[in-house]
C-alpha positions, 0 to 999 in steps of 0.5 A, a space after each residue: 476353171 474346172 467343175 466336174 468331180 471326176 477326173 480322168 486318169 490318163 489325162 492326169 497323168 499326161 499332166 505328170 509326165 515329167 514327175 512320173 518319168 523321173 520316178 520311173 527312172 530312180 525307182 528302176 534305176 536302184 531296183 536294178 542297182 540293187 537286184 542285178 548288181 548286188 549293191 545293197 549298200 545303196 539301201 538307206 533308213 526309211 527315216 531319211 525319206 520320212 523326214 524329208 518328206 515331212 519337210 515336203 508336206 509343211 512346203 507344199 502345205 504352205 504354198 497350196 493354202 497361200 496359192 488358193 487364198 490367191 484364187 479365191 481372192 481373185 473370184 471374190 473381186 470378180 463377184 464384186 466386178 458382177 455386183 457393182 456392174 448391176 448397181 452401176 447401170 441401175 444408178 445410171 438407169 434410175 437417175 437419167 430416167 428421172 430427168 425424162 420424168 421431171 420434163 429435163 431431157 427427151 427420151 431418145 436422149 437418155 435412153 442413148 445416154 443410159 446405153 452408151 454408159 452401161 454398153 461401155 460398162 460391158 466392154 470395160 469388164 471384157 477389156 479387164 479379163 483381155 487385159 489380165 490375160 494379156 489377150 489381143 482379141 480387142 475387135 469383141 468390144 467394137 459393138 460396145 463402144 463409138 468408132 471414134 471410142 473403140 479407135 482411140 481405145 486401140 491406141 492406149 495401153 491400160 485399156 480398161 483404166 481408159 474407159 473408166 476415165 470416160 465413164 467419168 467424163 461421160 458422168 460429168 457432161 450428164 450432169 451438165 446437159 441434167 441428164 443426171 442430177 446435181 448430187 448424182 455423182 455422190 452415188 456413182 463415184 464411189 461406184 466408179 472407183 470401186 472399178 478402179 480398185 478392183 483392177 488395182 487389186 487383179 493387177 497385183 494378183 497378176 504381176 505380184 507372184 507367190 514367193 519364188 523361193 517357196 516355189 524353187 525349194 518345192 520344186 527341189 525338195 520334191 526331186 530330192 524326196 522322188 530320188 530318195 524314196 526308192 533308196 529307203 524302200 528296196 530294204 524293207 520290201 526285199 526283207 519281204 521277198 518282194 523288192 520289185 514291189 518298191 517300183 510301183 509304190 515309190 511311183 505311187 508316193 512320188 506321183 501323190 507328193 507332185 499333185 499335191 505340188 502341181 495344184 498349187 503351182 496352177 492356182 497361184 496363177 488365176 489369170 493365165 487364161 487356163 483350165 484352173 483360171 478364174 472364169 472371168 469369160 463366163 462372168 463378163 458374159 454374165 455382166 452383159 446378158 444383166 445389164 443388157 437385160 436391164 436395158 430392156 434389150 431381148 437379144 442377149 448373147 447366149 448363156 456361156 455354160 459347162 462344157 465337158 467339165 469346164 468352164 472359162 
């Protein structure tokens, strides 16, 4: 996620290099034809570019609005994962500690049980992040799971779902061994089901792109607009006696529309491990730090901070 408010113009130009190259080629080509070859008929009324620019602006506005809605929904889902992870940890700790208080389980057994379920919840958050970004870095989960469970995890296609299944099974086992009360599942099951719903919502965003026709026609209209704009500007600037001024102005207008198109294009996919992503790594770090602290642990992973205006 980008947090800085001021962008490096050189970096932006590099990011927009294809649009800039196209605009430079068209604008300089039109200027050469008009000024050196005296092909005055190559000019077009400015109303042509104005009408096309209006249509392009409508497409860009629709796409950018829907792209932001997708990004914000993804961010909201991950905020809920953080909150519900804390709720789940609190429920496990409070309910399991109650078994010790009433003498139904030994403290050592309860502590091991709490650590197992809370560590697995941390592993779920990391696994969902890796699952959505299509990263194969599962070794980062090894310290959170038993050797047997980690080995079995590596054989599964949907690893976050496998961890949630194990959570449900271990909750049932906790009830049978009386570490959890007979009715604790009533409060724990909705919380656990919520994680299934959050995963499904993330997979829906990941696997269902914004309507491709909007992507295609936005790119097409932008290219046509960049091609027509110099033809629509050259005559007016020639009347003012500064036809060369058409080149930088045409590039500037094309650049503005191009940036608007790029913003929508990158925001519509919030799980692609880019700088515009929802900062899932930082959010998983928050979950791990908070849940381990709830267990009373002091050796917490360092908090991920913003670096050079970016946080992942």
